[in-house]
GUMARLO-10756 format. One record per residue (C-alpha): residue number from 1; residue in three letters; x, y, z. Coordinates in steps of 0.001 Angstrom, whole numbers. Example, Ala and Ser with C-alpha at 12.3 -4.5 7.8 and 13.67 -1.06 7.14 Angstrom:
BEGIN
   num   residuo         X         Y         Z
     1       ala     12300     -4500      7800
     2       ser     13670     -1060      7140
//
This chain:
BEGIN
   num   residuo         X         Y         Z
     1       met   -121691    118218    113847
     2       asn   -118853    115707    113815
     3       gly   -117995    116158    110104
     4       trp   -117658    119963    110614
     5       lys   -115267    119654    113377
     6       lys   -113207    117429    111431
     7       ala   -112774    120506    109037
     8       gly   -110672    122225    111448
     9       thr   -111000    125416    113241
    10       gly   -110449    129178    112763
    11       leu   -111250    131362    109704
    12       gly   -111722    128386    107364
    13       leu   -114658    126926    109419
    14       ile   -116124    130313    110114
    15       leu   -116394    130889    106262
    16       ile   -117772    127473    105448
    17       leu   -120532    128235    108388
    18       ala   -121109    131591    107109
    19       ala   -121823    130173    103624
    20       leu   -124269    127615    105014
    21       ala   -126249    130270    106933
    22       ser   -126633    132285    103936
    23       ala   -127646    129671    101534
    24       glu   -131220    129076    100739
    25       thr   -132737    125933     99998
    26       tyr   -135748    125400     97211
    27       arg   -137324    122166     96272
    28       leu   -138784    121407     93008
    29       ser   -140240    118137     91399
    30       pro   -138607    116857     88341
    31       glu   -142022    117446     86524
    32       ala   -142197    121187     87722
    33       leu   -138484    121675     86681
    34       arg   -139102    120433     83360
    35       asp   -142245    122493     82939
    36       lys   -140314    125599     83832
    37       ile   -137460    125062     81467
    38       arg   -139916    124284     78805
    39       gly   -141834    127502     79546
    40       gly   -138612    129633     79242
    41       trp   -137719    128294     75771
    42       ala   -141431    128549     74652
    43       gly   -141924    132049     75899
    44       lys   -138724    133090     74189
    45       val   -139672    131782     70934
    46       ile   -143305    132999     71190
    47       gly   -142211    136560     72236
    48       cys   -139567    136604     69342
    49       thr   -142169    135896     66875
    50       phe   -144779    138046     68330
    51       gly   -142477    141245     68172
    52       gly   -141044    140176     64643
    53       pro   -143321    142635     62444
    54       thr   -142317    145833     64481
    55       glu   -138511    145000     64956
    56       phe   -136534    148433     64756
    57       arg   -139562    150068     63064
    58       phe   -140361    152337     66044
    59       gln   -136794    154006     66831
    60       gly   -137025    156651     69467
    61       thr   -140577    156537     69879
    62       phe   -142998    153726     71480
    63       ile   -146160    152008     69553
    64       gln   -149206    153944     70474
    65       asp   -152053    152131     72231
    66       tyr   -154227    152698     69189
    67       gln   -152188    150887     66773
    68       pro   -152758    147275     66772
    69       leu   -150090    144665     67086
    70       thr   -150422    141959     64528
    71       gly   -147605    139727     65616
    72       ser   -148709    136218     66945
    73       gly   -147302    132856     68104
    74       arg   -149230    131279     65501
    75       ala   -146965    132779     63068
    76       ile   -144160    130707     64275
    77       pro   -144297    128055     61492
    78       trp   -144344    130559     58674
    79       tyr   -141129    132147     60264
    80       phe   -139410    128986     60501
    81       lys   -139932    128250     56871
    82       asn   -139636    131974     55379
    83       gly   -137719    134236     57904
    84       pro   -135618    131869     60333
    85       gly   -133153    134823     60742
    86       leu   -135749    136443     63136
    87       tyr   -134542    133801     65783
    88       asp   -130746    134516     65782
    89       asp   -131487    135015     69723
    90       val   -132922    131651     70041
    91       tyr   -130222    129572     67815
    92       met   -127337    131442     69365
    93       asn   -128662    130235     72562
    94       met   -129267    126589     71078
    95       thr   -125562    126693     69932
    96       phe   -124178    127207     73306
    97       val   -126467    124398     74741
    98       asp   -125305    121961     72068
    99       val   -121581    122464     73102
   100       phe   -122101    122005     76815
   101       arg   -123916    118838     75555
   102       lys   -121178    117451     73406
   103       glu   -118278    118646     75675
   104       gly   -119716    118831     79142
   105       leu   -120173    121711     81486
   106       asp   -116571    122743     81655
   107       ala   -116460    123374     77883
   108       pro   -114193    126184     77328
   109       ala   -115018    129694     75691
   110       arg   -112887    128762     72645
   111       ser   -115320    126048     71790
   112       leu   -118226    128232     72391
   113       ala   -116595    130538     70130
   114       lys   -115744    128501     67477
   115       ala   -119337    126892     67164
   116       phe   -120865    129841     66461
   117       ala   -118187    131582     64578
   118       asp   -118304    128464     61982
   119       ala   -122207    128117     61957
   120       pro   -124237    128550     58786
   121       tyr   -126629    131222     60116
   122       pro   -126487    135090     59755
   123       leu   -125499    137433     62440
   124       trp   -125283    141012     63010
   125       his   -123542    143649     65277
   126       ala   -121412    142501     68259
   127       asn   -121961    138757     67314
   128       gln   -120728    139289     63668
   129       met   -117773    141567     64742
   130       ala   -116997    138588     67068
   131       arg   -117255    135942     64315
   132       ala   -114829    138166     62343
   133       asn   -112570    138578     65094
   134       ile   -112461    134757     65921
   135       arg   -111791    133853     62341
   136       arg   -108841    136266     62539
   137       gly   -107640    134379     65525
   138       leu   -108660    136996     68183
   139       val   -109759    134619     70923
   140       pro   -112266    135479     73767
   141       pro   -112378    137633     75856
   142       ala   -110330    139778     73330
   143       ser   -112942    139019     70454
   144       gly   -115482    140944     72685
   145       asp   -113537    143568     74084
   146       trp   -114783    147151     73391
   147       arg   -111155    147962     71766
   148       asn   -111711    145037     69307
   149       asn   -115303    145392     68992
   150       pro   -117285    148516     68466
   151       his   -120427    146893     68986
   152       ala   -119528    145590     72732
   153       asp   -122239    147681     74240
   154       asp   -124751    146356     71880
   155       ile   -127866    143951     72819
   156       asp   -126119    140657     71535
   157       phe   -125153    138742     74615
   158       gln   -128341    139974     76217
   159       ile   -130483    138291     73899
   160       glu   -128627    135018     73946
   161       ala   -127903    134578     77527
   162       asp   -131286    132845     78392
   163       phe   -129531    129166     78168
   164       ala   -127297    130345     81028
   165       gly   -130198    130938     83455
   166       leu   -132313    128072     82113
   167       met   -129431    125458     83102
   168       ser   -128951    127256     86601
   169       pro   -132359    126973     88308
   170       gly   -131949    129122     91527
   171       leu   -128360    129341     91102
   172       val   -127538    132939     89949
   173       gln   -123857    132482     90582
   174       ala   -123646    129482     88320
   175       ala   -125551    131364     85671
   176       ile   -123034    134164     85977
   177       ala   -120145    132049     85436
   178       phe   -121514    130389     82294
   179       ser   -122315    133793     81159
   180       asp   -118653    134886     81765
   181       arg   -117587    132085     79455
   182       ala   -119897    132709     76590
   183       gly   -120749    136626     76962
   184       his   -117102    137776     76812
   185       ile   -116995    136201     73407
   186       met   -118739    139043     71679
   187       asn   -119562    141668     74590
   188       ser   -118079    143495     77447
   189       gly   -119109    146394     79946
   190       asp   -122461    147161     79792
   191       gly   -123212    144701     76750
   192       trp   -122046    141840     78983
   193       tyr   -124154    143038     81874
   194       gly   -127296    142713     79856
   195       gly   -126533    139132     79390
   196       val   -125573    138549     83089
   197       tyr   -128866    140339     84253
   198       val   -131024    138619     81882
   199       ala   -129603    135030     83083
   200       ala   -129891    135890     86664
   201       met   -133576    136891     86164
   202       tyr   -134169    133285     84489
   203       ser   -132345    131254     87098
   204       leu   -134320    133468     90000
   205       ala   -137639    132682     87888
   206       phe   -137319    129097     88932
   207       val   -137579    129817     92652
   208       ser   -139899    133089     92836
   209       asn   -143026    133920     91251
   210       asp   -142593    137694     92147
   211       val   -141461    139611     89196
   212       glu   -140617    142830     91274
   213       phe   -138416    140590     93494
   214       ile   -136937    138867     90493
   215       ala   -136000    142262     88913
   216       ala   -134416    143750     92129
   217       glu   -132591    140487     93152
   218       ala   -130989    139864     89676
   219       leu   -129510    143455     89620
   220       lys   -127481    142348     92839
   221       ala   -125270    140682     90067
   222       ile   -124255    144057     88338
   223       pro   -121581    146515     89991
   224       glu   -123490    149452     91480
   225       ala   -120890    151804     89706
   226       ser   -121849    150505     86481
   227       arg   -124144    152629     84243
   228       phe   -126100    149373     83593
   229       his   -126975    149090     87150
   230       ala   -128031    152649     87402
   231       ala   -130502    152374     84447
   232       met   -132029    149182     85887
   233       ser   -132286    150860     89197
   234       asp   -134091    153872     87765
   235       val   -136637    151552     85978
   236       ile   -137164    149670     89143
   237       leu   -137726    153038     91078
   238       trp   -139770    154654     88328
   239       his   -142130    151828     88399
   240       arg   -142785    151881     92063
   241       glu   -143258    155446     92014
   242       asp   -145902    155100     89094
   243       pro   -146855    151310     88846
   244       lys   -149666    151622     86269
   245       asp   -148439    154076     83610
   246       trp   -145547    152301     81698
   247       gln   -145446    155020     79051
   248       ala   -144239    157527     81892
   249       thr   -141271    155472     82584
   250       trp   -140570    155075     78863
   251       phe   -140221    158610     78492
   252       lys   -137782    159041     81473
   253       val   -135828    156160     80289
   254       gln   -135626    157572     76671
   255       arg   -134387    161029     78212
   256       lys   -131649    159610     80474
   257       trp   -130375    156637     79002
   258       ser   -130813    156635     75103
   259       glu   -127309    157753     74466
   260       asp   -125239    155289     72230
   261       val   -121584    155974     71891
   262       gly   -120192    152612     70568
   263       cys   -122295    151209     67893
   264       pro   -121424    153369     64857
   265       glu   -125151    153115     63320
   266       gly   -126575    154153     66435
   267       val   -124591    157362     66962
   268       phe   -126584    160426     66013
   269       ser   -129302    158200     64900
   270       pro   -132704    157010     66335
   271       phe   -131522    153654     65880
   272       asp   -130766    152112     69406
   273       ile   -129543    148787     69976
   274       asp   -127684    149611     73163
   275       ala   -127930    147008     75818
   276       lys   -128973    149358     78569
   277       val   -132135    150669     76707
   278       asn   -133434    147426     75501
   279       ala   -132939    146071     78731
   280       ala   -135090    148795     80293
   281       trp   -137728    147472     77770
   282       ile   -137605    144105     78957
   283       leu   -137902    145205     82623
   284       val   -140932    147729     81674
   285       gly   -142797    144772     80080
   286       leu   -142120    142532     83255
   287       leu   -142847    145182     85671
   288       tyr   -146094    146714     84243
   289       gly   -147184    143377     82699
   290       glu   -147943    142257     86392
   291       gly   -147551    138601     85642
   292       asp   -149861    138571     82487
   293       phe   -148175    136963     79558
   294       gly   -149960    138773     76892
   295       arg   -149669    141984     78559
   296       thr   -146134    141762     79299
   297       leu   -145184    140783     75641
   298       glu   -147169    143608     74352
   299       ile   -145808    146285     76509
   300       ser   -142089    145226     75800
   301       ala   -142896    145251     72110
   302       arg   -144703    148567     72236
   303       cys   -141633    150056     73711
   304       gly   -139912    149754     70241
   305       asp   -136209    149430     69375
   306       asp   -135475    145752     69108
   307       ser   -139045    145054     69642
   308       asp   -138665    141155     68905
   309       cys   -135643    140606     71260
   310       asn   -137030    142421     74119
   311       pro   -140501    140755     74400
   312       ala   -138591    137360     73681
   313       ser   -136440    137831     76592
   314       ala   -139438    138976     78753
   315       gly   -141768    136331     77724
   316       gly   -138985    133646     78325
   317       ile   -138259    134991     81990
   318       leu   -142178    135132     82577
   319       gly   -142435    131610     80821
   320       thr   -140077    130084     83297
   321       val   -142063    131690     86051
   322       leu   -145383    130331     84976
   323       gly   -143948    127060     83421
   324       tyr   -145249    125820     80019
   325       arg   -148663    124932     81533
   326       gly   -148874    128493     82757
   327       ile   -148623    130013     79486
   328       pro   -152325    130739     77779
   329       ala   -153207    128144     75199
   330       ala   -153583    130836     72463
   331       trp   -150087    131664     72659
   332       lys   -148800    128348     72269
   333       ala   -150885    127150     69156
   334       gly   -148083    127948     66782
   335       leu   -145496    126808     68863
   336       glu   -146758    123317     69322
   337       ser   -146731    122418     65592
   338       val   -143062    122815     65203
   339       glu   -141556    121702     68528
   340       asp   -140734    118146     66899
   341       glu   -139249    119860     63900
   342       lys   -135388    120691     63414
   343       phe   -135210    124059     64696
   344       pro   -133724    126656     61730
   345       tyr   -129942    126115     61353
   346       met   -129827    123344     64125
   347       asp   -129608    119464     63870
   348       phe   -132282    119162     66730
   349       ser   -135654    120427     67641
   350       leu   -137119    122500     70310
   351       lys   -138423    119450     72423
   352       asp   -134682    118102     72226
   353       val   -133487    121424     73680
   354       tyr   -136002    121134     76410
   355       gly   -134460    117760     77402
   356       phe   -130629    118999     76835
   357       ser   -131471    122004     79310
   358       tyr   -133082    119921     81717
   359       asp   -130100    117338     81901
   360       gln   -127785    120238     82129
   361       ala   -129793    121833     85070
   362       leu   -129559    118457     87132
   363       glu   -125861    118476     86817
   364       val   -125725    121981     87726
   365       val   -127852    121520     90696
   366       arg   -125482    118569     91728
   367       arg   -122429    120549     91215
   368       asn   -123532    123396     93540
   369       gly   -124202    121241     96656
   370       gly   -127962    120122     95569
   371       arg   -129342    116939     95346
   372       val   -131545    115080     92621
   373       leu   -133791    112554     94071
   374       pro   -136371    110371     92589
   375       gly   -139351    112773     93274
   376       glu   -137476    115986     94139
   377       val   -134684    118103     93041
   378       val   -133276    120059     95994
   379       ile   -131358    123233     95366
   380       ser   -129047    124873     97497
   381       ala   -128583    128531     96623
   382       gly   -126054    131093     98060
   383       pro   -126608    135113     97849
   384       val   -126159    136885     94468
   385       arg   -122898    138606     94246
   386       pro   -121789    141202     91627
   387       val   -119368    140484     88899
   388       arg   -116467    142787     88113
   389       leu   -116710    146237     86901
   390       glu   -115944    146653     83133
   391       val   -116185    150310     81581
   392       asn   -116554    150411     77647
   393       phe   -115484    153736     75737
   394       pro   -114225    155217     78865
   395       gly   -113556    159153     78140
   396       leu   -114957    158797     74691
   397       arg   -117663    161302     73010
   398       pro   -118799    161140     69469
   399       thr   -118815    164570     68041
   400       glu   -119326    164054     64268
   401       lys   -120708    161599     61967
   402       lys   -119424    162107     58242
   403       glu   -121727    160649     55612
   404       leu   -119490    159436     52941
   405       asp   -121449    156998     50578
   406       phe   -118094    156457     48593
   407       arg   -116720    153693     46332
   408       leu   -113395    153062     47197
   409       gly   -110715    152977     44589
   410       pro   -107095    152744     45072
   411       glu   -107010    155147     47871
   412       phe   -109146    157250     50230
   413       arg   -108128    159906     52440
   414       leu   -110308    161673     55368
   415       asp   -109030    164442     57904
   416       phe   -110692    164403     61130
   417       asp   -110140    166200     64461
   418       gly   -110579    163750     67560
   419       val   -108954    160920     69401
   420       gly   -110713    158101     67596
   421       val   -112523    157275     64377
   422       val   -114765    154309     63141
   423       leu   -115288    153542     59314
   424       thr   -118334    151646     58458
   425       gly   -119119    150120     54925
   426       glu   -119284    147007     53189
   427       ala   -117761    145044     50372
   428       arg   -120399    144065     47596
   429       arg   -120139    141662     44727
   430       ser   -121090    142423     41140
   431       gly   -121461    138635     40176
   432       gln   -122025    135573     41807
   433       ala   -118429    134653     42809
   434       glu   -117198    135872     46215
   435       tyr   -114305    138540     46217
   436       val   -111864    139243     48937
   437       phe   -110543    142638     49280
   438       arg   -107045    143252     50925
   439       ala   -107379    146696     52380
   440       val   -104442    148785     54498
   441       phe   -105852    151257     56992
   442       ser   -103408    153935     58241
   443       val   -103432    156975     60420
   444       asp   -100990    159935     59776
   445       gly    -99029    157808     57796
   446       lys    -98784    154784     60267
   447       thr   -100234    151450     59372
   448       met   -102957    150552     61889
   449       asp   -104410    147373     60252
   450       thr   -104136    145452     57199
   451       val   -107475    143239     56709
   452       asp   -109465    140932     54365
   453       leu   -113013    142590     53536
   454       thr   -115136    139754     51821
   455       thr   -118295    140233     49995
   456       glu   -119735    136915     51444
   457       ser   -122202    138341     54029
   458       arg   -121794    135547     56596
   459       trp   -117975    136263     57007
   460       arg   -118237    140225     56676
   461       arg   -116340    142512     58925
   462       glu   -118462    145530     60342
   463       pro   -117379    148080     60880
   464       leu   -114466    148352     58401
   465       phe   -111898    149741     60558
   466       trp   -111588    151700     63937
   467       thr   -108992    153078     66309
   468       tyr   -109369    154755     69678
   469       gly   -106747    156262     71768
   470       leu   -105133    158745     69592
   471       lys   -103602    162039     70726
   472       pro   -106264    164748     70763
   473       gly   -105965    166908     67482
   474       lys   -106000    166695     63664
   475       his   -105414    163576     62012
   476       thr   -105539    161707     58576
   477       leu   -107191    158587     58076
   478       thr   -105928    156704     54710
   479       ala   -107651    153425     53144
   480       arg   -105960    151666     50485
   481       leu   -107005    148801     48463
   482       leu   -103962    146340     47494
   483       asn   -106133    144462     45074
   484       pro   -108791    146527     43304
   485       thr   -111268    144996     40852
   486       asp   -114282    145589     38473
   487       lys   -115868    142518     40068
   488       ala   -116748    143950     43332
   489       glu   -116813    147350     44947
   490       leu   -115736    148275     48610
   491       val   -118286    151074     49662
   492       leu   -117336    153476     52710
   493       arg   -120550    154612     54219
   494       ala   -119717    156870     57143
   495       ala   -117054    157895     59578
   496       val   -117768    158408     63416
   497       val   -115174    160806     64834
   498       tyr   -114609    160606     68878
   499       ala   -113286    163444     71153
   500       ala   -111922    163228     74567
   501       ala   -114675    163203     77397
   502       pro   -113431    162848     80789
   503       gly   -115694    161652     83623
   504       arg   -118121    159841     80986
   505       glu   -117690    156696     83018
   506       gly   -120699    156823     85291
   507       gly   -124265    157884     85534
   508       gly   -126655    159354     82678
   509       arg   -128442    162513     82149
   510       thr   -131041    163964     84645
   511       pro   -134537    162857     83600
//
């Protein structure tokens, strides 16, 4: 104790001793750590492939028991060659791993943001909007803030936070720190919480094989005042009340938490890419799957909505619990044939990323008071603490969705009554060459934004325009093209109108 005496007396020493008293020590062999990391990545890829055939084909409904699921891990080689965009949740993870490999664990958010903004792969929703924001010079966390990204509550960081947990074995607070840096690039609020929660579950999967414990303990990372915490708490409670009937819990989630406020495609539509609902389907798969790998993937996929990403997250978390050796051989058959190949859009393979994550995990352990010995990795883990409270779209309620299907000429006008509006659409080329429209968007005669809208899908901006926080009442939105052409067209699809809704910040509907 002489060393502690030198640390001084008073409050400082009390805090140090309190931290030590609350710390848990875990021990893993290097082989077990490697196996769990490989199992996490493998479960992710297998789950994504399994759910690929049903992705967003079952919206607002689950897949009935009598309908067979045709997805299989054996299809991985086919998707590698013919449908690599399926793996957006994997190659985004790999991008972050690669940045930390090249720049070290202190790589800033700007480096993470630039890497995926310039990458050759396709993106959607919050990721794509963040890419457009970053290319306009809007740096994180502004690029993921709901005021700059209408998709901020979407699933995006939730499906690509796996890396943070896999490099932070048993160290939830470390996983949260990495999630803060990466997740605010494309999300905020509930959209960010989804990633924090998934990363925390991965982290705990290294030190516990109790899925119920992992789900409840990881939730301590999410502020209790948030809607995301309330939704996950409901799933955990409903499972405890009825641990055999996952469909009963599905109905309760759908009734209470299926509201989509931000994503313009999801408003007034069965399409639901909201992080809360899809995180619920991850949790339903994990809890009702009871540690069975195939059953976990099947239930998560049968919940519908983003039915490739949800079993991917559930499979990755359970794959970490089980380790690669614990995943049934039949599920790994397709994976093993491509593990040495370069992953789609990447310059390295899955086997390479297993090693990168392992090296990073050892460094994270060392940085957080643990030790790496020749035959043992000693992890010193503190308590799970909640992140800060963030609320997206406070006081906003969608009231109308005006279907437009309008080819913009020199000018377009739209009258609406509310406090906000989001305009969706796309720029389409008529030939092979890219064309970039220059558009000016105004409300009540005041210019709100002047943007470039390209026909190149990789750099597209979605939605085209949005504004929140207007004074309640009647307004006129004007869209004007500065460079109309017959070589391309700008199509306006729909306008979502928002009214003020005080008190929307918490809770959900009564199930």
